[in-house]
A tleap script that builds the chain and sets N, CA, C and O, in Angstrom:
source leaprc.protein.ff14SB
mol = sequence {
  NMET SER GLU HIE ARG ILE ILE GLY PHE ALA
  ALA ASN CYS GLY LYS ASN ARG PHE PHE ALA
  HIE GLY GLY ALA LEU LEU VAL THR GLY ASN
  VAL ASP THR LEU LYS ALA CYS ILE ILE SER
  HIE PHE ARG GLN ASN ASP ALA VAL LEU ARG
  TYR GLU PHE ARG LYS ILE ARG TYR HIE GLU
  ALA GLU LYS ALA LEU ASP SER GLY THR SER
  PHE SER PHE ASP GLU VAL ALA TYR ASN ARG
  PHE ALA GLU THR ALA LEU GLU ALA GLY ARG
  LYS ILE GLU TYR PRO PHE PRO GLU ARG LEU
  LYS LYS ASP ALA VAL GLY LEU PRO VAL MET
  THR MET ARG PRO LYS PRO LYS LYS THR PRO
  PRO PRO GLU LYS CLYS
}
set mol.1.N position { 0.803 -1.206 0.000 }
set mol.1.CA position { 0.000 0.000 0.000 }
set mol.1.C position { 0.840 1.262 0.000 }
set mol.1.O position { 0.290 2.357 -0.118 }
set mol.2.N position { 2.137 1.149 0.126 }
set mol.2.CA position { 2.959 2.354 0.192 }
set mol.2.C position { 2.927 3.145 -1.108 }
set mol.2.O position { 3.233 4.337 -1.104 }
set mol.3.N position { 2.558 2.502 -2.238 }
set mol.3.CA position { 2.482 3.256 -3.487 }
set mol.3.C position { 1.347 4.270 -3.465 }
set mol.3.O position { 1.322 5.189 -4.284 }
set mol.4.N position { 0.388 4.112 -2.517 }
set mol.4.CA position { -0.717 5.057 -2.381 }
set mol.4.C position { -0.440 6.119 -1.314 }
set mol.4.O position { -1.303 6.940 -1.003 }
set mol.5.N position { 0.763 6.092 -0.764 }
set mol.5.CA position { 1.136 7.061 0.269 }
set mol.5.C position { 1.130 8.474 -0.293 }
set mol.5.O position { 1.640 8.725 -1.385 }
set mol.6.N position { 0.546 9.391 0.467 }
set mol.6.CA position { 0.557 10.798 0.070 }
set mol.6.C position { 1.942 11.355 0.381 }
set mol.6.O position { 2.414 11.291 1.516 }
set mol.7.N position { 2.589 11.905 -0.659 }
set mol.7.CA position { 3.928 12.456 -0.451 }
set mol.7.C position { 3.910 13.973 -0.328 }
set mol.7.O position { 4.847 14.564 0.208 }
set mol.8.N position { 2.852 14.606 -0.821 }
set mol.8.CA position { 2.794 16.058 -0.723 }
set mol.8.C position { 1.609 16.624 -1.468 }
set mol.8.O position { 0.631 15.932 -1.749 }
set mol.9.N position { 1.725 17.915 -1.783 }
set mol.9.CA position { 0.630 18.644 -2.403 }
set mol.9.C position { 1.144 19.455 -3.581 }
set mol.9.O position { 2.273 19.946 -3.578 }
set mol.10.N position { 0.284 19.585 -4.593 }
set mol.10.CA position { 0.584 20.404 -5.765 }
set mol.10.C position { -0.596 21.343 -5.983 }
set mol.10.O position { -1.693 21.112 -5.474 }
set mol.11.N position { -0.355 22.400 -6.742 }
set mol.11.CA position { -1.400 23.388 -7.037 }
set mol.11.C position { -1.602 23.445 -8.542 }
set mol.11.O position { -0.646 23.540 -9.312 }
set mol.12.N position { -2.867 23.384 -8.946 }
set mol.12.CA position { -3.143 23.513 -10.371 }
set mol.12.C position { -4.228 24.552 -10.616 }
set mol.12.O position { -5.126 24.754 -9.799 }
set mol.13.N position { -4.114 25.200 -11.766 }
set mol.13.CA position { -5.166 26.111 -12.227 }
set mol.13.C position { -5.446 25.702 -13.668 }
set mol.13.O position { -4.695 26.035 -14.584 }
set mol.14.N position { -6.498 25.004 -13.839 }
set mol.14.CA position { -6.790 24.437 -15.150 }
set mol.14.C position { -6.383 22.977 -15.168 }
set mol.14.O position { -5.715 22.489 -14.257 }
set mol.15.N position { -6.792 22.295 -16.209 }
set mol.15.CA position { -6.613 20.846 -16.266 }
set mol.15.C position { -5.154 20.402 -16.138 }
set mol.15.O position { -4.846 19.571 -15.284 }
set mol.16.N position { -4.280 20.918 -16.938 }
set mol.16.CA position { -2.882 20.480 -16.929 }
set mol.16.C position { -1.910 21.612 -16.664 }
set mol.16.O position { -0.783 21.583 -17.158 }
set mol.17.N position { -2.321 22.606 -15.897 }
set mol.17.CA position { -1.453 23.740 -15.581 }
set mol.17.C position { -1.172 23.735 -14.093 }
set mol.17.O position { -2.036 24.076 -13.285 }
set mol.18.N position { 0.038 23.347 -13.737 }
set mol.18.CA position { 0.448 23.261 -12.343 }
set mol.18.C position { 1.441 24.358 -12.009 }
set mol.18.O position { 2.163 24.846 -12.879 }
set mol.19.N position { 1.472 24.739 -10.748 }
set mol.19.CA position { 2.467 25.697 -10.280 }
set mol.19.C position { 3.827 25.009 -10.314 }
set mol.19.O position { 3.976 23.888 -9.826 }
set mol.20.N position { 4.801 25.674 -10.883 }
set mol.20.CA position { 6.115 25.067 -11.090 }
set mol.20.C position { 7.210 25.871 -10.400 }
set mol.20.O position { 7.041 27.047 -10.078 }
set mol.21.N position { 8.322 25.208 -10.186 }
set mol.21.CA position { 9.532 25.812 -9.633 }
set mol.21.C position { 10.683 25.365 -10.527 }
set mol.21.O position { 11.005 24.179 -10.588 }
set mol.22.N position { 11.294 26.309 -11.211 }
set mol.22.CA position { 12.412 25.961 -12.086 }
set mol.22.C position { 12.022 25.030 -13.220 }
set mol.22.O position { 12.820 24.181 -13.619 }
set mol.23.N position { 10.822 25.168 -13.744 }
set mol.23.CA position { 10.383 24.337 -14.858 }
set mol.23.C position { 9.918 22.952 -14.458 }
set mol.23.O position { 9.710 22.095 -15.317 }
set mol.24.N position { 9.751 22.720 -13.166 }
set mol.24.CA position { 9.316 21.410 -12.673 }
set mol.24.C position { 8.132 21.598 -11.731 }
set mol.24.O position { 8.073 22.573 -10.983 }
set mol.25.N position { 7.202 20.668 -11.774 }
set mol.25.CA position { 6.023 20.708 -10.919 }
set mol.25.C position { 6.465 20.733 -9.460 }
set mol.25.O position { 7.219 19.864 -9.023 }
set mol.26.N position { 5.999 21.719 -8.713 }
set mol.26.CA position { 6.396 21.854 -7.312 }
set mol.26.C position { 5.473 21.033 -6.418 }
set mol.26.O position { 4.254 21.195 -6.454 }
set mol.27.N position { 6.068 20.152 -5.616 }
set mol.27.CA position { 5.337 19.355 -4.633 }
set mol.27.C position { 5.932 19.684 -3.269 }
set mol.27.O position { 7.134 19.532 -3.051 }
set mol.28.N position { 5.071 20.138 -2.348 }
set mol.28.CA position { 5.524 20.468 -1.001 }
set mol.28.C position { 4.851 19.553 0.013 }
set mol.28.O position { 3.815 18.949 -0.264 }
set mol.29.N position { 5.454 19.462 1.178 }
set mol.29.CA position { 4.944 18.584 2.220 }
set mol.29.C position { 3.653 19.052 2.845 }
set mol.29.O position { 2.923 18.250 3.428 }
set mol.30.N position { 3.353 20.346 2.736 }
set mol.30.CA position { 2.067 20.829 3.258 }
set mol.30.C position { 1.550 21.977 2.400 }
set mol.30.O position { 2.314 22.639 1.698 }
set mol.31.N position { 0.273 22.195 2.467 }
set mol.31.CA position { -0.390 23.182 1.629 }
set mol.31.C position { 0.063 24.600 1.964 }
set mol.31.O position { 0.187 25.431 1.065 }
set mol.32.N position { 0.312 24.891 3.236 }
set mol.32.CA position { 0.711 26.248 3.622 }
set mol.32.C position { 2.029 26.653 2.969 }
set mol.32.O position { 2.185 27.805 2.562 }
set mol.33.N position { 2.961 25.744 2.865 }
set mol.33.CA position { 4.234 26.041 2.193 }
set mol.33.C position { 3.983 26.347 0.724 }
set mol.33.O position { 4.560 27.283 0.171 }
set mol.34.N position { 3.133 25.568 0.105 }
set mol.34.CA position { 2.810 25.774 -1.306 }
set mol.34.C position { 2.125 27.120 -1.516 }
set mol.34.O position { 2.445 27.838 -2.463 }
set mol.35.N position { 1.201 27.462 -0.651 }
set mol.35.CA position { 0.529 28.767 -0.745 }
set mol.35.C position { 1.531 29.903 -0.598 }
set mol.35.O position { 1.460 30.896 -1.322 }
set mol.36.N position { 2.464 29.758 0.336 }
set mol.36.CA position { 3.490 30.800 0.531 }
set mol.36.C position { 4.352 30.957 -0.724 }
set mol.36.O position { 4.730 32.075 -1.074 }
set mol.37.N position { 4.662 29.863 -1.398 }
set mol.37.CA position { 5.442 29.931 -2.638 }
set mol.37.C position { 4.680 30.671 -3.727 }
set mol.37.O position { 5.262 31.470 -4.461 }
set mol.38.N position { 3.391 30.410 -3.837 }
set mol.38.CA position { 2.567 31.080 -4.847 }
set mol.38.C position { 2.474 32.575 -4.553 }
set mol.38.O position { 2.627 33.398 -5.455 }
set mol.39.N position { 2.223 32.923 -3.296 }
set mol.39.CA position { 2.140 34.337 -2.903 }
set mol.39.C position { 3.467 35.034 -3.172 }
set mol.39.O position { 3.489 36.154 -3.684 }
set mol.40.N position { 4.563 34.382 -2.832 }
set mol.40.CA position { 5.888 34.964 -3.060 }
set mol.40.C position { 6.160 35.166 -4.548 }
set mol.40.O position { 6.720 36.186 -4.949 }
set mol.41.N position { 5.767 34.198 -5.358 }
set mol.41.CA position { 6.015 34.277 -6.799 }
set mol.41.C position { 5.232 35.410 -7.451 }
set mol.41.O position { 5.789 36.196 -8.218 }
set mol.42.N position { 3.939 35.492 -7.144 }
set mol.42.CA position { 3.082 36.500 -7.774 }
set mol.42.C position { 3.045 37.823 -7.021 }
set mol.42.O position { 2.545 38.823 -7.537 }
set mol.43.N position { 3.579 37.828 -5.789 }
set mol.43.CA position { 3.586 39.015 -4.931 }
set mol.43.C position { 2.173 39.558 -4.701 }
set mol.43.O position { 1.955 40.766 -4.609 }
set mol.44.N position { 1.206 38.609 -4.611 }
set mol.44.CA position { -0.185 38.969 -4.340 }
set mol.44.C position { -0.790 37.886 -3.449 }
set mol.44.O position { -0.692 36.697 -3.749 }
set mol.45.N position { -1.407 38.305 -2.364 }
set mol.45.CA position { -2.031 37.333 -1.458 }
set mol.45.C position { -3.193 36.593 -2.098 }
set mol.45.O position { -3.453 35.440 -1.754 }
set mol.46.N position { -3.894 37.235 -3.022 }
set mol.46.CA position { -5.048 36.578 -3.629 }
set mol.46.C position { -4.681 35.645 -4.788 }
set mol.46.O position { -5.566 35.027 -5.380 }
set mol.47.N position { -3.419 35.537 -5.112 }
set mol.47.CA position { -2.988 34.642 -6.199 }
set mol.47.C position { -3.356 33.193 -5.911 }
set mol.47.O position { -3.600 32.422 -6.839 }
set mol.48.N position { -3.397 32.817 -4.644 }
set mol.48.CA position { -3.724 31.427 -4.299 }
set mol.48.C position { -5.168 31.081 -4.663 }
set mol.48.O position { -5.500 29.903 -4.793 }
set mol.49.N position { -6.018 32.070 -4.827 }
set mol.49.CA position { -7.418 31.813 -5.159 }
set mol.49.C position { -7.584 31.217 -6.557 }
set mol.49.O position { -8.610 30.603 -6.852 }
set mol.50.N position { -6.583 31.395 -7.413 }
set mol.50.CA position { -6.643 30.842 -8.771 }
set mol.50.C position { -6.337 29.349 -8.812 }
set mol.50.O position { -6.565 28.692 -9.828 }
set mol.51.N position { -5.828 28.821 -7.720 }
set mol.51.CA position { -5.345 27.441 -7.693 }
set mol.51.C position { -6.228 26.517 -6.872 }
set mol.51.O position { -6.869 26.926 -5.904 }
set mol.52.N position { -6.240 25.265 -7.286 }
set mol.52.CA position { -6.800 24.184 -6.493 }
set mol.52.C position { -5.617 23.390 -5.971 }
set mol.52.O position { -4.611 23.239 -6.664 }
set mol.53.N position { -5.733 22.890 -4.770 }
set mol.53.CA position { -4.644 22.142 -4.158 }
set mol.53.C position { -5.044 20.676 -4.097 }
set mol.53.O position { -6.144 20.331 -3.665 }
set mol.54.N position { -4.128 19.821 -4.541 }
set mol.54.CA position { -4.446 18.395 -4.555 }
set mol.54.C position { -3.307 17.585 -3.977 }
set mol.54.O position { -2.137 17.964 -4.039 }
set mol.55.N position { -3.694 16.453 -3.413 }
set mol.55.CA position { -2.714 15.527 -2.859 }
set mol.55.C position { -2.002 14.815 -4.003 }
set mol.55.O position { -2.604 14.490 -5.027 }
set mol.56.N position { -0.719 14.582 -3.808 }
set mol.56.CA position { 0.067 13.808 -4.768 }
set mol.56.C position { 0.508 12.534 -4.064 }
set mol.56.O position { 1.141 12.583 -3.009 }
set mol.57.N position { 0.178 11.418 -4.643 }
set mol.57.CA position { 0.545 10.115 -4.093 }
set mol.57.C position { 1.797 9.599 -4.791 }
set mol.57.O position { 2.113 9.995 -5.913 }
set mol.58.N position { 2.493 8.715 -4.107 }
set mol.58.CA position { 3.743 8.181 -4.651 }
set mol.58.C position { 3.546 7.618 -6.055 }
set mol.58.O position { 4.306 7.960 -6.961 }
set mol.59.N position { 2.545 6.765 -6.255 }
set mol.59.CA position { 2.375 6.126 -7.558 }
set mol.59.C position { 2.065 7.148 -8.655 }
set mol.59.O position { 2.425 6.931 -9.812 }
set mol.60.N position { 1.408 8.250 -8.314 }
set mol.60.CA position { 1.147 9.293 -9.301 }
set mol.60.C position { 2.446 9.972 -9.722 }
set mol.60.O position { 2.652 10.266 -10.900 }
set mol.61.N position { 3.314 10.216 -8.753 }
set mol.61.CA position { 4.590 10.857 -9.060 }
set mol.61.C position { 5.452 9.947 -9.933 }
set mol.61.O position { 6.059 10.412 -10.897 }
set mol.62.N position { 5.512 8.661 -9.606 }
set mol.62.CA position { 6.301 7.717 -10.417 }
set mol.62.C position { 5.759 7.639 -11.840 }
set mol.62.O position { 6.528 7.640 -12.802 }
set mol.63.N position { 4.448 7.572 -11.973 }
set mol.63.CA position { 3.827 7.503 -13.299 }
set mol.63.C position { 4.131 8.778 -14.099 }
set mol.63.O position { 4.440 8.712 -15.289 }
set mol.64.N position { 4.042 9.928 -13.437 }
set mol.64.CA position { 4.328 11.197 -14.110 }
set mol.64.C position { 5.798 11.292 -14.511 }
set mol.64.O position { 6.111 11.783 -15.595 }
set mol.65.N position { 6.701 10.828 -13.650 }
set mol.65.CA position { 8.120 10.807 -14.010 }
set mol.65.C position { 8.352 9.937 -15.238 }
set mol.65.O position { 9.111 10.304 -16.134 }
set mol.66.N position { 7.692 8.780 -15.272 }
set mol.66.CA position { 7.821 7.882 -16.420 }
set mol.66.C position { 7.291 8.499 -17.704 }
set mol.66.O position { 7.769 8.183 -18.794 }
set mol.67.N position { 6.302 9.379 -17.576 }
set mol.67.CA position { 5.716 9.990 -18.774 }
set mol.67.C position { 6.374 11.323 -19.139 }
set mol.67.O position { 5.939 11.987 -20.079 }
set mol.68.N position { 7.421 11.720 -18.404 }
set mol.68.CA position { 8.192 12.892 -18.800 }
set mol.68.C position { 8.036 14.133 -17.952 }
set mol.68.O position { 8.574 15.181 -18.311 }
set mol.69.N position { 7.323 14.062 -16.842 }
set mol.69.CA position { 7.141 15.220 -15.974 }
set mol.69.C position { 8.312 15.354 -15.010 }
set mol.69.O position { 8.761 14.361 -14.436 }
set mol.70.N position { 8.806 16.565 -14.831 }
set mol.70.CA position { 9.854 16.854 -13.852 }
set mol.70.C position { 9.200 17.350 -12.567 }
set mol.70.O position { 8.154 17.998 -12.602 }
set mol.71.N position { 9.822 17.043 -11.438 }
set mol.71.CA position { 9.305 17.451 -10.133 }
set mol.71.C position { 10.360 18.213 -9.357 }
set mol.71.O position { 11.551 17.918 -9.447 }
set mol.72.N position { 9.907 19.201 -8.592 }
set mol.72.CA position { 10.720 19.844 -7.569 }
set mol.72.C position { 10.035 19.554 -6.247 }
set mol.72.O position { 8.893 19.960 -6.034 }
set mol.73.N position { 10.731 18.850 -5.353 }
set mol.73.CA position { 10.193 18.482 -4.054 }
set mol.73.C position { 10.840 19.320 -2.969 }
set mol.73.O position { 12.055 19.521 -2.989 }
set mol.74.N position { 10.047 19.818 -2.016 }
set mol.74.CA position { 10.665 20.407 -0.836 }
set mol.74.C position { 11.165 19.262 0.040 }
set mol.74.O position { 10.971 18.095 -0.299 }
set mol.75.N position { 11.801 19.582 1.157 }
set mol.75.CA position { 12.426 18.552 1.988 }
set mol.75.C position { 11.431 17.510 2.491 }
set mol.75.O position { 11.708 16.312 2.437 }
set mol.76.N position { 10.288 17.953 2.972 }
set mol.76.CA position { 9.297 17.026 3.528 }
set mol.76.C position { 8.779 16.085 2.445 }
set mol.76.O position { 8.756 14.870 2.641 }
set mol.77.N position { 8.366 16.633 1.310 }
set mol.77.CA position { 7.823 15.812 0.225 }
set mol.77.C position { 8.895 14.883 -0.344 }
set mol.77.O position { 8.617 13.725 -0.655 }
set mol.78.N position { 10.123 15.396 -0.480 }
set mol.78.CA position { 11.190 14.550 -1.035 }
set mol.78.C position { 11.474 13.361 -0.120 }
set mol.78.O position { 11.613 12.234 -0.594 }
set mol.79.N position { 11.560 13.605 1.173 }
set mol.79.CA position { 11.854 12.500 2.094 }
set mol.79.C position { 10.738 11.460 2.078 }
set mol.79.O position { 11.012 10.263 2.162 }
set mol.80.N position { 9.499 11.894 1.972 }
set mol.80.CA position { 8.389 10.935 1.857 }
set mol.80.C position { 8.510 10.130 0.560 }
set mol.80.O position { 8.343 8.910 0.555 }
set mol.81.N position { 8.801 10.832 -0.535 }
set mol.81.CA position { 8.960 10.158 -1.822 }
set mol.81.C position { 10.121 9.173 -1.768 }
set mol.81.O position { 9.995 8.026 -2.197 }
set mol.82.N position { 11.250 9.628 -1.237 }
set mol.82.CA position { 12.455 8.795 -1.210 }
set mol.82.C position { 12.278 7.554 -0.340 }
set mol.82.O position { 12.739 6.473 -0.707 }
set mol.83.N position { 11.621 7.695 0.798 }
set mol.83.CA position { 11.392 6.531 1.670 }
set mol.83.C position { 10.606 5.457 0.924 }
set mol.83.O position { 10.953 4.277 0.973 }
set mol.84.N position { 9.562 5.866 0.244 }
set mol.84.CA position { 8.732 4.915 -0.498 }
set mol.84.C position { 9.483 4.366 -1.706 }
set mol.84.O position { 9.371 3.183 -2.025 }
set mol.85.N position { 10.247 5.223 -2.373 }
set mol.85.CA position { 11.025 4.773 -3.530 }
set mol.85.C position { 12.063 3.725 -3.125 }
set mol.85.O position { 12.271 2.745 -3.839 }
set mol.86.N position { 12.703 3.932 -1.993 }
set mol.86.CA position { 13.682 2.955 -1.512 }
set mol.86.C position { 13.009 1.613 -1.219 }
set mol.86.O position { 13.559 0.557 -1.534 }
set mol.87.N position { 11.818 1.656 -0.616 }
set mol.87.CA position { 11.060 0.428 -0.363 }
set mol.87.C position { 10.741 -0.298 -1.666 }
set mol.87.O position { 10.714 -1.528 -1.712 }
set mol.88.N position { 10.497 0.480 -2.728 }
set mol.88.CA position { 10.143 -0.087 -4.024 }
set mol.88.C position { 11.369 -0.532 -4.821 }
set mol.88.O position { 11.229 -1.071 -5.919 }
set mol.89.N position { 12.571 -0.312 -4.277 }
set mol.89.CA position { 13.789 -0.754 -4.949 }
set mol.89.C position { 14.456 0.273 -5.836 }
set mol.89.O position { 15.397 -0.060 -6.557 }
set mol.90.N position { 14.001 1.502 -5.807 }
set mol.90.CA position { 14.621 2.559 -6.607 }
set mol.90.C position { 15.889 3.030 -5.910 }
set mol.90.O position { 15.911 3.166 -4.686 }
set mol.91.N position { 16.921 3.276 -6.663 }
set mol.91.CA position { 18.157 3.839 -6.108 }
set mol.91.C position { 17.986 5.359 -6.105 }
set mol.91.O position { 17.855 5.998 -7.149 }
set mol.92.N position { 17.992 5.908 -4.895 }
set mol.92.CA position { 17.707 7.334 -4.755 }
set mol.92.C position { 18.449 7.879 -3.542 }
set mol.92.O position { 18.644 7.178 -2.550 }
set mol.93.N position { 18.856 9.127 -3.637 }
set mol.93.CA position { 19.550 9.782 -2.529 }
set mol.93.C position { 18.572 10.020 -1.392 }
set mol.93.O position { 17.461 10.504 -1.608 }
set mol.94.N position { 18.987 9.680 -0.187 }
set mol.94.CA position { 18.123 9.857 0.987 }
set mol.94.C position { 19.009 10.065 2.193 }
set mol.94.O position { 20.020 9.373 2.308 }
set mol.95.N position { 18.700 10.959 3.085 }
set mol.95.CA position { 17.614 11.931 3.113 }
set mol.95.C position { 17.914 13.131 2.223 }
set mol.95.O position { 18.893 13.137 1.477 }
set mol.96.N position { 17.063 14.139 2.314 }
set mol.96.CA position { 17.223 15.376 1.549 }
set mol.96.C position { 18.632 15.908 1.767 }
set mol.96.O position { 19.066 16.027 2.913 }
set mol.97.N position { 19.358 16.232 0.702 }
set mol.97.CA position { 20.757 16.655 0.819 }
set mol.97.C position { 20.948 17.979 1.573 }
set mol.97.O position { 20.282 18.975 1.287 }
set mol.98.N position { 21.849 17.965 2.518 }
set mol.98.CA position { 22.165 19.172 3.294 }
set mol.98.C position { 22.699 20.288 2.406 }
set mol.98.O position { 22.446 21.464 2.668 }
set mol.99.N position { 23.442 19.925 1.350 }
set mol.99.CA position { 24.027 20.949 0.467 }
set mol.99.C position { 22.952 21.826 -0.167 }
set mol.99.O position { 23.181 23.007 -0.425 }
set mol.100.N position { 21.782 21.246 -0.418 }
set mol.100.CA position { 20.692 22.026 -1.013 }
set mol.100.C position { 20.138 23.041 -0.020 }
set mol.100.O position { 19.734 24.140 -0.399 }
set mol.101.N position { 20.124 22.661 1.249 }
set mol.101.CA position { 19.635 23.589 2.276 }
set mol.101.C position { 20.601 24.756 2.451 }
set mol.101.O position { 20.176 25.898 2.627 }
set mol.102.N position { 21.901 24.467 2.403 }
set mol.102.CA position { 22.906 25.518 2.588 }
set mol.102.C position { 22.909 26.507 1.436 }
set mol.102.O position { 23.055 27.711 1.645 }
set mol.103.N position { 22.747 25.997 0.218 }
set mol.103.CA position { 22.903 26.837 -0.973 }
set mol.103.C position { 21.606 27.481 -1.451 }
set mol.103.O position { 21.623 28.246 -2.414 }
set mol.104.N position { 20.490 27.192 -0.804 }
set mol.104.CA position { 19.194 27.670 -1.295 }
set mol.104.C position { 18.966 29.147 -1.011 }
set mol.104.O position { 19.371 29.681 0.022 }
set mol.105.N position { 18.313 29.772 -1.953 }
set mol.105.CA position { 17.777 31.111 -1.769 }
set mol.105.C position { 16.271 30.903 -1.816 }
set mol.105.O position { 15.712 30.652 -2.884 }
set mol.106.N position { 15.619 31.004 -0.684 }
set mol.106.CA position { 14.198 30.671 -0.614 }
set mol.106.C position { 14.026 29.212 -0.225 }
set mol.106.O position { 14.812 28.670 0.552 }
set mol.107.N position { 13.003 28.585 -0.765 }
set mol.107.CA position { 12.678 27.207 -0.433 }
set mol.107.C position { 13.664 26.243 -1.093 }
set mol.107.O position { 13.765 26.220 -2.320 }
set mol.108.N position { 14.392 25.448 -0.307 }
set mol.108.CA position { 15.284 24.468 -0.931 }
set mol.108.C position { 14.470 23.323 -1.534 }
set mol.108.O position { 13.559 22.795 -0.897 }
set mol.109.N position { 14.805 22.950 -2.757 }
set mol.109.CA position { 14.091 21.869 -3.430 }
set mol.109.C position { 15.079 20.890 -4.066 }
set mol.109.O position { 16.208 21.238 -4.411 }
set mol.110.N position { 14.607 19.666 -4.205 }
set mol.110.CA position { 15.334 18.627 -4.936 }
set mol.110.C position { 14.554 18.416 -6.228 }
set mol.110.O position { 13.378 18.054 -6.199 }
set mol.111.N position { 15.204 18.641 -7.345 }
set mol.111.CA position { 14.531 18.472 -8.632 }
set mol.111.C position { 14.852 17.100 -9.200 }
set mol.111.O position { 16.005 16.672 -9.241 }
set mol.112.N position { 13.812 16.436 -9.632 }
set mol.112.CA position { 13.953 15.127 -10.278 }
set mol.112.C position { 13.423 15.248 -11.697 }
set mol.112.O position { 12.286 15.659 -11.928 }
set mol.113.N position { 14.271 14.881 -12.627 }
set mol.113.CA position { 13.877 14.913 -14.031 }
set mol.113.C position { 13.743 13.475 -14.520 }
set mol.113.O position { 14.454 12.589 -14.045 }
set mol.114.N position { 12.838 13.238 -15.463 }
set mol.114.CA position { 12.687 11.872 -15.973 }
set mol.114.C position { 13.951 11.430 -16.700 }
set mol.114.O position { 14.671 12.241 -17.282 }
set mol.115.N position { 14.200 10.139 -16.653 }
set mol.115.CA position { 15.345 9.608 -17.396 }
set mol.115.C position { 15.016 9.679 -18.876 }
set mol.115.O position { 13.899 9.366 -19.287 }
set mol.116.N position { 16.000 10.095 -19.683 }
set mol.116.CA position { 15.724 10.139 -21.121 }
set mol.116.C position { 15.456 8.732 -21.645 }
set mol.116.O position { 16.127 7.769 -21.274 }
set mol.117.N position { 14.479 8.647 -22.496 }
set mol.117.CA position { 14.154 7.352 -23.072 }
set mol.117.C position { 15.207 7.005 -24.112 }
set mol.117.O position { 15.588 7.838 -24.934 }
set mol.118.N position { 15.667 5.767 -24.062 }
set mol.118.CA position { 16.668 5.319 -25.033 }
set mol.118.C position { 15.950 4.921 -26.319 }
set mol.118.O position { 15.006 4.130 -26.324 }
set mol.119.N position { 16.433 5.493 -27.381 }
set mol.119.CA position { 15.873 5.115 -28.677 }
set mol.119.C position { 16.749 4.017 -29.273 }
set mol.119.O position { 17.976 4.087 -29.196 }
set mol.120.N position { 16.132 3.022 -29.857 }
set mol.120.CA position { 16.940 1.940 -30.421 }
set mol.120.C position { 17.750 2.453 -31.606 }
set mol.120.O position { 17.313 3.353 -32.323 }
set mol.121.N position { 18.935 1.873 -31.807 }
set mol.121.CA position { 19.740 2.320 -32.952 }
set mol.121.C position { 19.016 1.976 -34.256 }
set mol.121.O position { 18.235 1.026 -34.311 }
set mol.122.N position { 19.283 2.749 -35.288 }
set mol.122.CA position { 18.629 2.470 -36.555 }
set mol.122.C position { 19.059 1.090 -37.085 }
set mol.122.O position { 20.190 0.644 -36.898 }
set mol.123.N position { 18.114 0.456 -37.741 }
set mol.123.CA position { 18.422 -0.861 -38.282 }
set mol.123.C position { 19.374 -0.728 -39.462 }
set mol.123.O position { 19.263 0.189 -40.275 }
set mol.124.N position { 20.317 -1.673 -39.535 }
set mol.124.CA position { 21.270 -1.686 -40.649 }
set mol.124.C position { 20.635 -2.434 -41.816 }
set mol.124.O position { 19.952 -3.443 -41.642 }
set mol.125.N position { 20.879 -1.913 -42.983 }
set mol.125.CA position { 20.327 -2.565 -44.185 }
set mol.125.C position { 21.369 -3.337 -44.904 }
set mol.125.O position { 21.084 -3.947 -45.935 }
savepdb mol mol.pdb
quit
């Protein structure tokens, strides 16, 4: 059942338009952190009214990574994701790297990008 574990929250406005950080879907461990990021980005307190907040489960994140979506996780969401990923046999850095906390300006995040799909070599004739 760990694949159904909630790892964090994301904000969307519209069907496939999510709030992003550095070109990657931002997932935070709690909604208040996500709201603060949106307010900080738009510099308007009412900016959060444009968004719906939804839970992100481990299996949804893995499926999205497989389909090409990049994620930026805050420390809480990343550690939840990494714990479950390790249980599932994924090789992943755990816990959240201290270097990211030291070097961050604002919210420290761990960005995960999908692995590039290998294309088979062209057939020889």
